[in-house]
N, C-alpha and C positions, 0 to 999 in steps of 0.2 A: 504494500500500500504506500503510495507516494503521499507525503505530508507536505502540503503547500500552504495551508492556512491553519495556524495554531493559535488558540485562545486559552489563556489561563484565567481561572476564576478562583477567588478565595480571599484570604485575610492577610495578616502580616507574614505568615509562613510563605505564601506565594509572592507577596510583594518583595520579599528578600530582606526583611528587617533582621539586623545582626550581621549583615554582610555589606558594609558601606564601601562605596568607592571613595577615592580621595576628595571628590567634590561634595561628599555627604549624601548623594543619592544612593539608593539601594540597588544592589545587583541581585544576588540570590539564585536559587537553583533553576527557576523558570527561565531567567535570562541565559543561564549556562546551557540549558537544554535547547533553547532557541538558537544559540550560537552553533551548536553541533548540528542541529537540523538544517541550518543554513549552509553548512559545509556540504551536506549530502545534496542539498538543493543545487549548489554550484556544480557539482559533478553531474547531476541529472539535467542541468541547463533548464530548470523550471523557475518559477517565481515564488519564493518562500516569503510569507508575511506572518507577522506575529503581533498579537495584542495581549495585554495583561490588564484585566479589569479589577484586580484585587485592590483592596483598601484595608489597611490595618484596623484592628479592633472590631471588625464586623462579625455579627452573629450569623448563623446559618440562614435564618429566615431573611435577613437583610441581604445576604449575598444572592439568594434566590430572587428576591424582589428587584434588586438594583442591577444585577449583572446578567441574569439568565436570558432575558429577552434580547438584550444587546448582543450577547454571544450568538444566539440562534440567528439573528439577522445577518451576522457576518458569514454564515454558512461555512464554518470551519471543517476541516478534515479531522482535527484533533482538539479535544477539550481536556485539560486537566482540572479536576474539581476537588479542591481541598477545603473543607469547611467543617465547622463544629468544634474546633479547638477552643474558641472563646466561650462557647456554650458550656463545655464541661468544666470550665474554670468557675462557673457560676453555680453555687450550691443551690439545689432545688430545681435544676433544669429537668424537663420532662424528656428523658432519653427516648422513650417509645415514640413520642410525637416527633422528635427530631428525626428519627430513623424513617418514620412514615413519609415525612416531607422529602428527605433525601432520596428515598426509593422512587417517589413520584417524579422528582426532577431527573434522576438518572434515566428512568424509563422514557421520559420525553426526549432526552438527548439521543438515546439509542434509537428511538423511533424516527428521528431525523437522519439516521444513517451516519451519525458521528461516532468516531472512535473515542471512547471515554477512558481516562485513567483516574481511578479513585485512590485515596490514601488513608491509611491509618498513620497519623503523624508520629514523629519521634516523641518519646515519652519523657517529659520534664519533671514528673511528679517526685522523683527522688531528691530533687534539689529545692523543692518549693515548700513553703508553709502549708499545712493541711494536705501534705502530699498523699497520705493514705486515702483520704476522701476523694481527691482528684483522681487517683489511680483507679478507684472503684468506678467512678463515672466513666473514665476513659476505657476501662476494660469492657464495660457494657456497650458503650457507643462503638468501639472498634470491632467488637464481635458482630454487631449489627451491620456495620459497613462491609465486613467480609461476606456476610450472607447476601447483601445486596449485590456485590460484585459477582458472586456466583450465580445468583438468580438472574441478573440482567446480562451476564456474559461480558462484563467489562474487564479491563486490565486493573490490577491492584498493586500498588506499592505499599507493602505491609511492613511498617517499621516500629510499631508500638512496643513489641516485645523484644526488639533487638537490643542485646546488652551493650554492644559497641556504641550505639548512638545514645545510650543513657549516660555515657561517660562525660564528665564535666569538661573534657578537652574539646568537645564539639559544641559547647554552649557559650553564648554571650554572657557578659557580666550580669545581665538581668536574670539569668538562669531560666528564662522563659522562651528565648529565641535562639535558634542555632547560629553559630558564628560562621565565618567563611569556610572553614574546614567541614563543618556540618552541612552547609549548603552544597558543597562539592560532593559529599557522600550521597545526598538526596538526588542530585542531578545524575550521578552515575547509576543509581538504582532506576530512575525513570528511563534513562536511555537504554539500559539493559532490558527493561520491560518492552521497549519499542524495537529492540534488536538493532540499535544504532551504536556504532563505536564511540568511545569516550576516552579521554586521557587517563592512563592507568594510575597516574599520581593522585587522582581524585579519591581513590579508595585506599590510599596508604594511611597507615596509622598516624594520627596527629601526635606531635611531641608532647611529652609530659608537661604538666603545668607546675610552675614554681609555687610552693606553699607560701601563704601569707606569713610575713614576719610576726604579725600580731593578729591571730585568728579572731579574737573577740572584737577587736576594733574593725576588722574587715567585715564581720557579720553585722555589726551595728551600722556601718556605712551602707551595706547592702539594703538593710531595712529602711534606712532613711532615704536612700537614693532611688529605690525601685519599688519596695513593697508599699510604703506609705502613699506615694503618688498614685499607685494602682488602686488602693483602697479609697482614696479621696475621689478618684474618678467614678468608682462604683457608687459611692454614696451620693454623688452629685448627679448621677445619671449621664455622665459624659463618657466619651470614648476617645482614645488616642487618634482615631481616624476622623473625628468630627472636622468639618470644613475642608477635608482633603478629597481630591478627585482620584479617579482611577490612575494607576501607575502609567499605563500605556493604552489610552482609551480607544485607539483606532488601529485596525490592521495596517501594518506598514512593513516595508523591507527592514531587515535587521540592520541596525546601524553598525558601522565599522567597529566602534568601540565595544559593542556587545560581542560581536564576532571575535575580535582579537582577544578579548579577555577570556573567552572560552577556549582559546588555543592552548 
């Protein structure tokens, strides 16, 4: 199957938060995947286009409401659909309802003849406050996503139970988003699923992290710099993605900087 039109849907995971470029914009696994797909496109002399509609902080329902129709209008060959991570961080989320919505959306994409890649995201619960509760929500949601992928015949990049990606070497300082090495690992898994070559170094083990000189101080700084702002946003009903638009709202050829960074 030739992939000439790729649309990525999702939240901060697909936006690439945790993998910043020198100018502060986010790269992430979807840009890396697009860069490698563009290389195949060049060999096949076709016209590869890529859009990324993801916005950080969005819940599954918001992703469906705000991104799905736009994606279908673009008539892509491939959609990556990664959603639900922000929902499972919210205690009290109705997992059964989330999975019903996810199944309906996936069925619609498949009915349009689109190749769909679903995800169970990398599991951050071991690094987070209330990690056991988050793990419980995530276990249930990811089990349901696996069932949907099997039922609808979609591709699945299943990372939730991968011990390697639970290692802190692959996570940003906020312990919630993957870092550059983590995004490379995800990109490699997506491309492997699509049977597309990828740089072997993307799957190499990340170097060990230096232990903090003052662990208690480092923990206090983490809570002050990351946990408290997150709690404040929840209490105020705000999201980190408020007032932000889609990362790459229109199908367009892959820019040279995206392509070269994937090399």
